[in-house]
C-alpha positions in Angstrom: 0.1 0.1 0.0 1.2 3.3 -1.3 1.7 6.0 2.1 2.9 8.8 -0.4 2.7 12.1 1.4 -0.1 14.6 -0.2 1.6 17.6 -1.6 0.7 21.1 -0.6 0.6 24.3 -2.5 -1.2 26.3 0.7 1.0 29.4 1.5 0.2 29.4 4.7 1.5 25.9 5.0 4.8 26.4 2.9 5.4 29.5 5.3 4.6 28.0 8.4 6.9 24.6 7.5 10.0 26.6 5.5 13.3 27.3 6.5 14.7 23.8 5.6 17.3 22.9 2.5 17.7 19.4 1.3 20.1 17.3 3.5 24.0 17.5 2.6 27.2 15.6 3.5 29.8 18.3 3.3 30.6 19.5 6.8 30.7 23.2 7.5 33.6 24.7 8.2 32.4 26.3 11.4 30.2 24.8 14.0 26.4 25.8 13.0 24.2 26.7 16.0 21.3 24.8 16.7 18.7 27.4 17.7 15.9 25.0 18.5 13.6 24.5 21.1 13.1 20.6 20.7 14.2 17.7 18.0 12.0 16.2 16.0 11.7 12.3 16.4 10.4 9.4 14.1 8.4 7.5 16.5 8.1 6.2 19.9 11.0 4.0 19.3 13.3 6.3 18.3 12.4 8.3 21.7 12.7 5.2 23.8 16.1 4.8 22.2 17.7 8.7 22.7 16.0 8.5 25.9 17.8 6.1 27.3 21.1 6.5 25.6 21.6 3.9 23.1 21.1 6.0 20.0 23.1 9.3 19.9 20.7 12.3 19.8 18.6 15.0 21.4 14.8 15.8 22.5 14.1 19.0 24.2 16.9 21.7 24.5 16.5 22.1 28.4 18.1 18.7 28.7 20.7 18.8 26.1 21.6 20.3 22.7 24.6 20.0 20.4 26.2 23.6 21.3 26.0 22.5 24.8 27.7 19.7 24.5 30.5 20.6 22.1 31.1 23.9 24.7 30.9 21.6 27.9 33.2 18.5 26.1 35.9 20.7 25.0 36.3 22.5 28.2 36.4 19.2 29.9 39.3 18.1 27.4 41.0 21.3 28.1 40.7 20.9 32.3 41.6 17.2 32.0 38.1 15.7 33.0 35.4 13.7 31.8 32.2 15.1 31.4 30.8 18.9 31.5 27.9 20.9 31.2 27.1 24.5 29.9 24.5 26.5 32.0 23.2 30.0 31.9 25.9 31.6 34.1 28.8 30.4 36.6 26.6 30.8 39.3 24.0 28.8 37.4 27.0 26.3 37.2 27.5 26.3 41.2 23.9 26.2 41.7 23.3 22.9 40.0 26.4 21.4 41.7 25.3 22.6 45.3 21.5 21.1 44.7 23.0 17.9 43.2 25.5 17.2 46.1 24.1 19.0 49.2 21.0 18.1 51.4 19.6 19.6 54.3 21.8 18.1 57.4 25.0 18.5 55.0 28.2 20.6 55.7 30.5 22.8 53.5 34.1 23.7 53.8 34.9 27.1 52.3 37.6 29.1 51.6 37.1 32.5 53.7 38.2 34.5 50.6 35.6 34.0 47.8 33.7 35.7 44.8 31.1 38.2 47.0 28.3 36.2 45.0 29.5 32.5 45.7 29.6 33.5 49.7 26.1 35.0 49.4 24.9 31.7 47.7 26.1 29.4 50.8 24.7 31.5 53.4 21.7 31.2 51.6 21.7 27.7 51.7 22.5 27.7 55.4 19.6 30.1 56.1 17.0 28.5 53.9 17.9 24.8 53.7 19.8 23.7 56.6 23.2 23.4 55.2 25.9 24.7 57.4 29.3 25.6 56.4 33.0 26.5 57.7 34.9 29.6 56.4 39.0 28.6 56.6 41.8 30.4 55.8 42.8 27.8 52.9 46.8 28.6 53.6 45.6 26.9 57.3 46.5 23.2 56.5 45.4 22.2 60.1 42.6 24.5 59.7 41.2 22.7 56.9 41.5 19.4 58.6 40.0 20.4 61.9 37.1 21.9 59.5 35.7 18.7 58.2 33.1 16.2 59.8 31.5 12.8 59.1 28.6 15.6 57.4 30.5 17.4 55.3 29.7 16.7 51.9 31.9 19.1 49.5 34.8 21.9 49.6 34.9 25.0 47.7 38.0 27.6 46.9 39.1 29.6 44.3 42.7 28.4 42.1 43.5 32.1 42.2 41.1 34.3 44.5 38.7 37.5 43.4 40.1 40.0 43.9 43.5 39.6 45.4 44.7 36.9 43.2 46.2 34.8 45.8 46.8 31.1 44.0 45.7 28.3 46.0 47.9 25.6 47.3 45.8 22.8 45.6 47.6 19.9 46.3 48.0 20.7 50.3 44.2 21.4 50.4 43.4 18.2 48.7 45.7 16.2 51.3 44.0 17.9 54.2 40.4 17.2 53.0 40.9 13.5 52.3 37.7 12.1 51.2 35.8 15.3 50.8 35.5 16.0 47.3 36.8 19.6 45.8 35.5 22.1 43.8 37.4 24.7 42.5 36.2 27.7 40.5 39.3 28.9 37.8 37.8 31.3 36.3 40.6 33.6 36.5 43.6 30.8 36.3 41.3 28.9 33.1 43.2 25.5 32.0 45.3 27.6 29.8 47.3 28.4 33.1 46.5 25.7 35.7 44.2 22.3 35.7 42.7 21.8 39.4 42.2 18.3 38.3 45.6 17.3 37.9 46.3 18.6 41.8 43.3 16.2 42.9 40.1 18.4 42.7 37.1 16.4 41.7 35.1 19.4 40.0 35.9 22.6 38.5 33.7 25.6 37.3 34.1 28.8 35.3 32.3 31.7 34.8 32.7 31.2 31.3 31.4 34.5 30.2 34.9 35.8 31.4 38.2 34.5 29.9 36.9 31.2 28.5 34.6 33.2 26.0 37.0 36.5 26.5 35.1 38.8 24.5 32.6 40.2 27.1 29.4 39.4 25.1 27.8 36.0 26.4 26.4 35.2 30.1 27.5 31.5 30.3 28.9 28.9 33.0 30.5 25.5 32.6 31.1 22.6 35.2 33.2 19.8 34.6 34.4 16.9 36.7 33.8 12.8 36.7 31.2 11.0 34.7 29.4 10.1 38.0 29.3 13.5 39.7 28.4 14.8 36.1 25.3 12.7 35.5 24.1 13.8 39.0 24.5 17.8 38.4 23.2 17.5 35.0 20.1 16.0 36.7 19.7 19.4 38.6 20.8 21.4 35.8 17.7 20.5 34.1 15.5 20.1 36.7 15.8 23.6 37.8 16.1 25.3 33.9 19.7 26.3 34.6 20.9 25.2 30.9 22.6 27.9 28.8 21.2 28.7 25.3 22.5 27.2 21.8 24.1 30.8 20.9 25.7 31.5 24.0 27.4 28.3 24.2 28.5 28.5 20.2 30.0 31.8 21.1 31.6 30.2 24.1 33.2 27.6 21.5 34.6 30.4 19.5 36.4 31.9 22.4 37.9 28.8 23.4 39.9 28.6 20.0 42.3 31.7 21.1 42.2 31.1 24.9 45.6 29.6 25.0 47.0 32.8 22.8 45.2 35.1 24.8 46.2 34.0 28.3 49.9 34.0 27.3 49.5 37.5 26.0 47.5 39.1 29.0 50.2 37.1 31.5 53.2 38.8 30.0 51.0 41.9 29.7 49.9 42.0 33.4 53.0 41.4 34.9 54.8 44.4 33.0 51.8 46.8 34.0 51.9 45.4 37.7 55.7 46.0 38.0 54.9 49.7 36.7 52.0 50.0 39.0 54.5 49.3 41.9 56.4 52.6 41.2 53.5 54.9 41.3 53.3 56.9 44.5 49.2 57.1 44.7 49.5 53.5 45.4 49.6 51.9 48.8 50.4 48.1 47.3 49.9 46.1 43.9 48.7 42.5 44.3 49.9 40.1 41.2 51.0 36.6 41.9 53.9 37.2 39.3 55.2 40.2 41.8 57.9 38.7 43.9 56.0 41.0 46.4 53.1 38.7 46.4 52.4 36.3 49.0 51.7 33.7 46.9 54.6 34.5 44.5 56.4 30.8 44.9 53.5 29.1 45.1 52.4 30.9 41.2 55.8 30.1 40.0 55.0 26.3 40.8 51.3 25.9 39.6 51.4 28.4 37.3 54.6 28.5 35.3 53.1 29.2 31.9 52.2 32.7 33.2 50.3 34.1 36.6 46.9 35.8 34.1 45.8 38.6 33.8 44.0 39.6 36.9 45.8 42.3 39.4 44.6 44.7 42.1 46.3 47.8 44.0 45.2 49.9 46.8 44.8 53.6 46.1 46.1 55.7 49.1 43.0 57.9 49.0 40.2 55.2 49.6 37.2 55.5 48.0 37.5 58.9 46.9 40.7 58.2 45.0 38.8 55.5 43.3 36.1 57.6 42.1 38.6 60.3 40.6 40.6 57.5 39.1 37.7 55.9 37.5 36.3 59.3 36.5 39.6 60.1 34.7 39.8 56.8 32.7 36.8 56.8 31.9 37.3 57.1 27.8 40.3 54.6 28.0 39.9 52.2 30.9 36.3 51.9 32.0 34.9 51.2 35.3 32.9 47.8 34.1 31.7 45.5 37.0 32.9 42.3 35.2 36.4 40.8 34.0 38.6 39.1 31.3 37.2 41.0 28.4 39.2 41.7 25.3 39.6 45.3 26.6 41.4 46.6 30.0 38.7 47.2 32.4 38.8 48.5 36.2 36.4 47.2 38.9 35.7 48.1 42.5 35.3 45.2 44.8 33.9 46.8 47.8 31.0 48.3 45.6 30.2 45.1 43.0 31.8 41.6 43.2 31.9 42.0 47.1 29.3 44.2 48.0 27.0 42.0 49.7 29.8 41.3 52.4 29.5 43.2 55.5 32.3 45.8 55.9 33.8 43.6 58.8 33.7 40.8 56.4 35.4 42.9 53.9 37.9 43.7 56.1 39.0 40.3 57.0 39.3 39.3 53.2 41.9 42.2 52.7 39.1 44.2 50.5 39.5 48.0 51.7 37.8 51.1 50.3 40.7 52.1 48.2 41.1 48.5 46.3 40.8 48.6 42.6 40.6 45.6 40.2 42.3 45.7 36.7 41.3 43.2 34.2 44.3 43.2 31.7 43.2 43.2 28.1 44.9 42.5 24.8 45.8 46.4 24.4 49.6 47.4 24.3 51.4 47.1 27.2 52.9 50.8 26.8 49.7 52.2 25.8 48.0 50.9 29.0 51.2 51.9 31.5 51.0 55.4 29.7 47.3 56.0 30.4 47.1 54.6 33.8 50.4 56.3 35.3 49.0 59.9 34.0 45.5 59.1 35.8 47.7 58.3 38.9 49.7 60.7 38.8 46.9 63.4 38.7 45.8 61.8 41.8 48.8 62.1 43.4 49.1 65.6 43.2 
């Protein structure tokens, strides 16, 4: 019996079903963007086959999309992990991991110095869901060991801290934690400069809006780790709707192609700029792990031999008023932009942006003063940056 599909000439039907070209076998030179909410299935047998993993395919973009998979898989390879997930933001990636791994009554060990919103999220879990947390100085191995209890399900640190760019001794932290899994925020370092999994971490996450993309035009997060952990976290990601969209993931993949080149460039420029800033009379202190004056310089040279990244900070003598004056003077060249890792160099103010949710006492305990400025070094010429910064700082010092 013939089952030929009847042809139609109705303009409404043609328009509604349009946009397709015949299938072809030549491969595109650049990855395509799969901007689709769902994927069509032939029948119920294929649904069962795809859903069970027997057949490669996708069903609904919240649960998976080729662009999500490509981006997360590439980050996993770069980090030396088995698998990964793409999320709507870095905070989305962290939320998915916490929801998958921690429940009421569990305990977390966390670094005292963290991105402000990371600490805010952990504190929210404590106040609203009955999770407990112990904040520790991660340079104190004995304190880390003492903080762990039978209920400790997770430890959380940054490979390079925000905003004072202190490098974590990840091998020592892992040893002190024993069997407690370690989740590392590797946003500042990237796998081009440091791979936490090589040093014993179980999970690594990024605000991929930053260096992984590198152009200041996406909101994206990623989490990578072992297959079993990633299956748990992927379930939470889908359930709570924290997935990325295809376009953002595609842009993240495009950014990854130049990541090693960009990280080498910003590391070289940041060291040159940091050395010059140490000479400026308007500055109390410069924080950059590539400087011999930095508290974690020796550790940075050991764990990050290919470069110490593009992030640095400096403390202005005039406090908040001096910061405001500096931002006004540099507005047309090095703008105040509360993010980091753009292709252009930007300034930020931790006390008023990334760490504004902390109390003044909490910021002081972390070394975040009212005069602290964070500088995200971009891809400009180092001499141009030094001239622009030097001229503005010179006027403030007068």
